[in-house]
KOLTOR-202964 format. One line per 5 residues: number of its first residue (from 1); for each residue x, y, z of N, C-alpha, C. Coordinates in Angstrom, 1 decimal. Atoms other than C-alpha are relative to their C-alpha. Last residue first. Layout:
<sites>
NUM> X Y Z X Y Z X Y Z  ...
</sites>
This chain:
<sites>
192> 0.5 -1.2 1.0 41.7 136.8 83.9 0.5 1.1 0.8  0.8 -1.3 -0.3 43.6 133.8 84.9 -0.4 1.1 -0.4  0.1 -1.6 0.8 44.8 130.7 83.5 -0.7 0.8 1.0  1.0 -1.1 -0.1 46.2 127.6 85.3 -0.1 1.0 -0.7  1.1 1.0 -0.1 48.1 124.3 84.1 -1.3 1.1 0.8
187> 1.1 0.2 1.2 50.4 126.4 82.3 -1.0 -0.8 0.4  -0.1 -0.7 1.0 53.2 126.2 85.3 -1.1 -0.4 -1.1  -0.4 1.0 1.0 52.3 124.7 88.5 -0.1 0.5 -1.4  1.0 -0.2 1.5 52.0 126.6 91.1 0.9 -0.7 -0.9  -0.6 0.7 1.3 53.3 125.7 94.9 -1.0 0.2 -1.1
182> 0.7 0.2 1.3 52.6 127.9 97.8 0.5 -0.6 -1.3  -0.7 -0.5 1.2 54.2 127.2 100.8 -0.7 -0.2 -1.0  0.6 1.2 1.1 52.0 126.9 104.1 1.0 1.0 -1.4  -0.4 -0.6 1.5 53.1 128.7 107.1 -0.4 -1.2 -0.9  0.1 1.2 1.4 52.1 127.8 110.7 0.1 0.9 -1.0
177> 1.3 0.1 0.4 53.5 130.6 113.4 0.0 -1.0 -1.2  0.1 1.0 0.6 56.8 131.4 115.3 -1.6 -0.5 -0.4  -1.0 -0.2 1.3 57.1 134.7 116.3 0.1 -1.2 -1.0  0.6 -0.9 0.8 54.5 134.3 119.2 0.6 0.3 -1.4  -1.2 -0.9 0.5 56.5 131.5 120.8 -1.1 0.8 -1.0
172> -0.6 -0.9 -1.0 54.9 129.4 123.3 0.6 1.2 -0.7  1.4 -0.7 -0.3 52.4 127.4 120.6 0.4 1.2 1.0  0.0 0.4 -1.4 55.8 126.2 118.9 -1.3 1.0 0.8  -0.3 -1.1 0.1 55.2 125.0 115.2 -0.2 0.2 1.8  -1.6 -0.1 -0.6 55.1 121.8 114.4 0.1 1.3 0.4
167> -0.9 -0.6 1.1 51.7 122.4 112.5 1.3 -0.2 0.2  0.2 0.7 1.2 50.0 120.2 114.5 0.5 0.3 -0.9  -0.8 1.5 -0.2 51.3 121.6 117.6 -0.3 -1.0 -1.2  -1.4 0.0 -0.1 50.4 124.6 116.5 0.8 -1.2 -0.2  -0.8 -0.4 1.8 47.2 124.1 115.4 1.2 -0.1 0.0
162> 0.4 1.2 0.5 46.1 122.7 119.0 0.6 0.0 -1.6  -1.3 0.9 -0.5 47.8 125.8 120.6 -0.2 -1.3 -0.7  -0.1 0.6 -1.3 45.7 128.3 118.7 0.7 -1.0 0.2  0.3 1.4 0.4 46.8 130.6 115.8 0.0 -0.9 1.5  0.9 0.4 1.1 46.4 134.3 116.2 -0.4 -1.2 -0.5
157> -0.2 -0.1 1.4 49.8 135.0 117.7 -1.0 -0.2 -1.1  0.8 -1.0 0.6 48.5 135.4 121.2 0.5 0.6 -1.5  -1.0 -1.1 0.2 51.2 133.0 122.9 -0.6 1.3 -0.7  -1.1 -0.4 -1.2 49.0 131.0 124.6 0.8 1.0 -0.4  -1.6 -0.6 0.7 46.3 131.0 121.7 0.8 0.3 1.2
152> 0.3 1.1 1.2 43.0 128.4 123.3 1.8 0.5 -1.1  -0.2 -0.8 1.4 43.7 130.2 126.6 0.3 -0.6 -1.3  1.1 -0.9 0.0 42.3 128.3 129.7 0.1 1.0 -1.2  1.1 0.6 0.1 44.8 125.7 129.4 -1.4 0.6 0.0  0.9 -0.2 -1.0 47.8 127.7 129.3 -1.2 -0.9 -0.6
147> 0.7 -1.2 0.2 50.8 126.2 127.7 -1.4 0.1 0.6  -0.2 -1.1 -1.2 53.3 123.9 129.2 -0.6 1.7 -0.6  -0.5 -1.5 0.6 53.5 121.9 126.1 0.4 1.1 0.9  -0.7 0.3 0.9 53.4 118.1 127.8 0.5 1.4 -0.4  -1.3 1.2 -0.2 52.6 118.5 131.5 0.8 0.2 -1.4
142> -0.6 -0.6 -1.2 49.9 121.9 131.4 1.5 -1.1 0.1  -0.4 -1.7 -0.5 48.8 122.0 128.1 0.7 0.2 1.2  -1.1 -0.2 0.6 48.8 118.0 127.6 0.7 1.3 -0.1  -0.8 1.0 -0.5 47.0 117.1 130.8 1.3 0.7 -1.3  -0.5 -0.8 -1.7 44.5 120.2 130.4 1.4 -0.8 0.1
137> 0.8 0.3 -1.2 43.7 118.4 126.8 0.6 0.7 1.0  -1.1 0.4 -1.1 44.7 119.9 123.5 -0.6 -0.1 1.5  -0.6 0.9 0.2 42.1 120.8 120.9 1.3 -1.1 0.7  -1.3 -0.1 1.0 42.0 124.1 121.3 0.2 -1.1 -0.6  0.1 0.0 1.2 38.8 124.7 123.2 0.8 -0.5 -1.3
132> -0.2 -1.2 0.7 39.7 126.6 126.2 -0.4 -0.3 -1.6  1.3 -1.3 -0.3 38.0 124.2 128.6 0.3 1.0 -1.0  -0.6 -0.9 0.9 39.9 121.0 127.4 -0.8 1.1 -0.3  0.8 -1.1 0.2 39.2 118.2 129.7 0.6 0.9 -0.8  0.5 -0.2 1.6 41.3 115.3 129.4 -0.9 1.0 -0.1
127> 1.0 -1.1 0.1 42.9 115.7 132.9 -0.4 0.2 -1.5  -0.4 -1.0 1.1 45.1 112.4 133.2 -1.2 1.0 -0.4  0.5 0.4 1.4 43.5 110.1 136.2 1.0 1.3 -1.0  0.1 -1.2 0.6 44.2 110.0 139.7 0.0 -0.3 -1.5  -0.2 0.1 1.6 43.1 107.3 142.2 0.1 1.3 -0.7
122> 0.5 -1.1 1.2 43.6 107.7 145.6 0.3 -0.4 -1.0  -0.6 -0.7 1.3 44.2 104.6 147.9 -0.7 0.9 -0.7  0.9 -0.4 1.2 43.0 103.3 151.1 1.0 0.3 -0.9  -1.1 -0.3 1.0 44.7 100.9 153.9 -1.1 0.5 -1.4  0.8 -0.4 1.3 42.1 101.0 157.3 1.6 0.5 -1.2
117> -1.1 -0.8 1.1 42.6 99.6 160.5 -0.4 -0.1 -1.5  -0.9 1.0 0.3 39.2 99.6 162.2 1.3 0.5 -0.6  0.9 1.0 -1.0 36.4 101.6 163.7 0.9 -1.4 -0.1  -1.3 1.3 -0.1 38.5 104.5 162.6 -0.4 -0.8 0.8  0.2 0.5 -1.2 35.1 106.7 161.1 0.9 -1.1 0.4
112> 0.1 1.5 -0.2 36.2 108.2 157.8 0.0 -0.2 1.7  0.0 0.3 -1.4 36.0 111.4 156.4 -0.5 -1.3 0.3  0.6 0.9 -0.2 37.3 111.9 152.7 -0.1 -0.1 1.6  -0.5 1.2 -0.7 38.4 115.2 151.6 -1.0 -1.1 0.4  -1.3 -0.5 -0.5 37.5 114.8 148.8 -0.2 1.2 0.5
107> 0.2 -1.3 -0.9 34.3 112.8 148.2 1.4 0.2 0.4  -0.8 -1.1 0.6 35.1 110.1 145.3 -0.1 1.6 1.0  0.6 -1.3 1.1 33.3 107.1 146.6 1.2 1.2 -0.3  0.1 -0.9 -0.8 34.7 104.5 149.5 -0.3 1.7 -0.6  1.4 -0.6 0.3 34.3 101.7 147.4 -0.7 1.0 0.8
102> 0.5 0.8 -1.1 37.7 100.0 148.8 -1.3 0.7 0.0  0.1 1.2 -0.2 39.7 102.6 147.0 -0.9 -0.8 0.8  -0.6 1.1 -1.2 39.0 106.1 146.6 -0.1 -1.4 -0.4  1.0 1.1 -1.2 38.1 108.2 143.7 1.0 -0.6 1.1  1.3 0.6 0.5 39.1 110.3 140.5 -1.0 -0.8 1.0
97> 0.2 1.1 -1.1 41.3 113.0 141.4 -1.1 -1.0 -0.5  0.8 -0.4 -0.7 42.4 115.3 138.3 -0.2 -1.4 1.0  0.9 1.5 -0.6 45.6 115.1 136.8 -1.3 0.7 0.6  0.3 1.0 1.0 47.4 118.0 134.7 -0.8 -1.2 0.0  0.4 -0.7 1.2 48.9 119.8 137.6 0.1 -1.0 -1.0
92> -1.1 -0.7 0.5 49.3 117.2 140.4 -0.7 0.6 -1.1  -0.6 0.1 1.2 46.0 116.2 142.3 1.3 0.9 -0.5  -0.7 -1.1 0.6 45.9 116.4 146.0 0.7 -0.2 -1.6  -0.4 0.1 1.2 43.9 113.9 147.8 0.4 1.2 -0.7  0.0 -1.2 0.9 42.8 114.3 151.5 0.9 -0.7 -1.4
87> -1.0 0.2 1.2 42.0 111.7 154.0 -0.2 1.0 -1.0  -0.3 -0.6 1.4 40.5 112.7 157.2 0.9 -0.1 -0.9  -1.2 -0.1 0.6 39.8 110.8 160.4 -0.4 0.7 -1.2  0.0 -0.2 1.9 37.0 110.6 162.7 1.5 0.5 -0.4  0.0 -1.7 0.4 37.3 109.1 166.2 -0.2 0.2 -1.4
82> 1.6 -0.2 0.0 35.9 105.3 167.1 0.2 1.7 -0.4  1.1 1.0 0.3 39.4 104.1 168.1 -1.7 0.6 0.1  0.5 0.9 -1.0 42.0 106.8 168.8 -1.2 -0.9 -0.6  1.2 -0.9 -0.7 43.6 107.6 165.5 -0.4 -0.8 1.2  0.6 0.8 -1.2 47.0 106.7 164.2 -0.7 0.4 0.8
77> -0.5 -0.3 -1.5 48.4 108.2 161.0 -0.7 -1.0 0.7  -0.2 1.5 -0.7 48.0 108.4 157.3 0.5 0.5 1.3  1.3 0.9 -1.1 45.7 111.4 156.4 0.7 -1.1 0.8  -0.2 -0.1 -1.6 47.3 113.0 153.5 -0.7 -0.7 0.6  1.2 0.4 -1.0 47.6 112.3 149.5 0.7 0.2 1.6
72> -0.6 0.0 -1.2 49.7 113.5 146.5 -1.3 -0.4 0.8  0.4 -1.1 -1.1 48.8 113.7 142.8 0.9 -0.9 1.5  1.3 -0.7 0.2 49.2 112.0 139.6 -0.3 0.9 1.1  -0.2 -1.0 0.9 51.8 109.0 140.0 -1.3 1.1 -0.1  -1.2 -1.0 0.0 52.0 106.5 142.1 0.6 1.2 -0.4
67> -0.8 0.4 1.4 49.3 104.2 140.5 1.6 0.8 0.3  0.1 1.5 0.3 47.2 103.7 143.9 1.0 -0.3 -1.2  0.3 -0.2 1.3 48.5 106.9 145.5 -0.1 -1.2 -0.6  -0.9 0.2 1.2 48.5 105.8 149.3 -0.6 1.0 -1.2  0.9 -0.6 1.4 46.5 106.6 152.4 1.4 0.1 -1.0
62> -1.0 -0.3 0.8 47.4 104.6 155.8 -0.8 0.2 -1.4  0.4 -0.6 1.2 45.1 105.0 158.8 1.1 -0.2 -1.1  -0.9 -0.5 0.9 45.8 103.0 162.0 -0.8 0.2 -1.3  0.5 0.4 1.3 43.2 102.3 164.8 1.1 0.5 -1.0  -0.3 -1.0 0.9 43.9 103.2 168.5 -0.3 -1.0 -1.4
57> 0.0 0.9 1.4 42.7 102.0 171.8 0.2 1.0 -1.2  1.2 0.8 0.5 43.6 104.3 174.4 0.0 -0.8 -0.9  0.1 1.1 0.8 46.5 105.3 176.8 -1.3 -0.6 -0.5  -1.0 -0.5 1.0 46.5 109.1 178.2 0.0 -1.5 -1.1  0.7 -0.6 0.8 43.5 107.9 180.4 0.7 0.6 -1.1
52> -0.5 -1.1 0.9 45.6 105.4 182.0 -0.6 0.7 -1.0  -0.3 -1.1 -1.2 44.0 103.1 184.5 0.7 1.1 -0.3  1.3 -0.5 -0.7 42.5 101.0 181.8 0.5 0.9 1.3  -0.3 -0.2 -1.6 46.1 100.6 180.5 -1.3 0.6 -0.1  -0.4 -1.4 -0.6 46.1 99.5 176.8 -0.4 -0.1 1.2
47> -1.5 -0.1 -0.5 46.1 95.8 175.1 0.6 1.6 0.6  -0.8 -0.8 1.1 43.2 96.2 172.9 1.4 0.1 1.1  -0.3 1.0 1.5 41.4 93.4 174.9 0.8 0.6 -0.9  -0.8 0.9 -0.4 42.2 95.2 178.5 0.2 -1.0 -1.7  -1.6 -0.2 -0.3 41.1 98.4 177.2 1.1 -1.2 0.1
42> -0.2 -0.3 1.1 37.7 97.1 175.9 1.4 0.3 -0.2  -0.3 1.1 0.6 37.3 95.3 179.4 0.2 0.3 -1.5  -1.2 0.8 -0.5 38.1 98.7 181.1 0.2 -1.2 -0.8  0.2 0.6 -1.2 35.6 101.0 179.1 1.0 -1.1 0.3  0.0 1.4 0.7 36.7 103.4 176.6 0.0 -0.8 1.4
37> 1.1 0.1 1.3 35.6 107.2 176.9 0.1 -1.6 -0.5  -0.5 -0.2 1.4 39.0 108.0 178.8 -0.9 -0.2 -1.2  0.5 -0.8 0.8 37.6 108.0 182.3 0.2 0.8 -1.5  -0.4 -1.4 0.0 40.0 106.1 184.0 -0.5 0.9 -0.8  -0.6 -0.8 -1.5 38.0 103.5 185.7 0.8 1.2 -0.5
32> -1.1 -0.7 0.6 35.7 103.3 182.7 0.6 0.5 0.8  -0.4 1.1 1.4 33.1 100.4 183.4 1.1 0.8 -0.4  0.1 -1.0 0.8 32.7 101.9 187.2 0.7 -0.7 -1.4  1.1 -0.9 -0.1 32.0 99.7 189.9 0.0 0.9 -1.1  0.9 0.6 0.5 34.5 97.2 189.7 -1.0 0.7 -0.1
27> 1.4 0.1 -0.7 37.1 99.7 189.8 -1.0 -0.6 -0.4  0.9 -0.9 0.4 40.4 98.7 188.2 -0.9 0.1 1.0  -0.2 -0.9 -0.7 43.6 96.9 189.7 -1.3 0.9 -0.4  -0.1 -1.1 0.7 43.8 94.6 186.8 0.0 1.3 0.8  -1.0 0.3 1.2 44.5 91.0 188.2 0.3 1.6 -0.5
22> -1.1 0.7 -0.3 42.9 91.4 191.9 0.9 0.4 -1.4  -0.4 -0.6 -1.2 40.2 94.1 191.8 1.2 -0.6 -0.1  -0.2 -1.5 -0.4 39.0 94.1 188.3 0.8 0.2 1.1  -1.2 -0.6 1.1 39.9 90.4 187.2 0.1 1.6 0.4  -1.3 0.7 -0.4 37.9 89.2 190.6 1.1 0.5 -1.0
17> -0.5 -0.6 -0.8 34.9 91.6 189.8 1.4 -0.3 0.4  0.4 0.3 -1.0 34.7 90.0 186.3 0.3 0.7 1.3  -0.9 0.5 -1.0 35.5 92.0 183.5 -0.6 -0.5 1.0  -0.7 1.4 0.7 33.0 92.5 180.5 1.0 -0.5 0.8  -1.3 -0.4 1.1 32.7 96.3 181.1 0.5 -1.3 -0.4
12> 0.0 0.3 1.2 29.1 95.8 182.7 0.9 0.3 -1.0  0.1 -1.1 1.0 29.6 97.6 185.8 0.0 -0.4 -1.2  1.5 -1.1 -0.1 28.2 95.1 188.1 0.0 1.1 -0.9  -0.5 -0.9 0.5 30.2 92.2 186.9 -0.9 1.3 -0.2  0.8 -1.6 0.2 29.9 89.4 189.0 0.8 1.0 -0.7
7> 0.4 -0.3 1.4 32.4 86.4 188.7 -0.9 1.0 -0.4  0.8 -0.9 0.3 34.1 86.6 192.3 -0.5 0.4 -1.5  -0.4 -1.1 0.6 36.4 83.4 192.4 -1.4 1.1 -0.3  0.1 -0.2 1.5 35.0 81.1 195.0 0.4 1.5 -0.9  0.5 -1.5 0.7 36.0 80.8 198.5 0.2 -0.4 -1.5
2> -0.3 0.1 1.5 35.9 77.3 200.4 -0.3 1.6 -0.6  1.1 -1.1 0.6 36.3 77.6 204.3 0.5 -0.3 -1.6
</sites>
């Protein structure tokens, strides 16, 4: 008698009856023998156990800051294949988040379907806005001079922070104000 390997695949999972019954001991009539939402053929291809619902195909997400300054990120982890992962970018004071690498845009948080391993980077930039109109950027106010970016006169001395910096006075000390020395030249001016 001659016997042939049963090459049929009635459950359509990509494994032959022979492979399911003899090699992997899975159900040849059930595409997903362990009921974990991943078919047996995919699990074999992904080197996961098609008889263990706790062992599923996964993908890795690595989230970095591209310039290693200006903020922090979260989201690095291993996720079940096809599930949604979330990456978050948190700018440091004086910085703004400007976008994600790989043409992923600037949504923050970023939602990603994990269908492949992925490495993404967050980009941060110096915050060049000046909401209080004192001539200093938010970065300068927060990081360099430690003044209030929402108050043009952080020390309430009547002189805005930008002027005090330009005049080499301390914008955080209300007792130190810009001054001018009046110089008069004898005989050149006559007044009445």
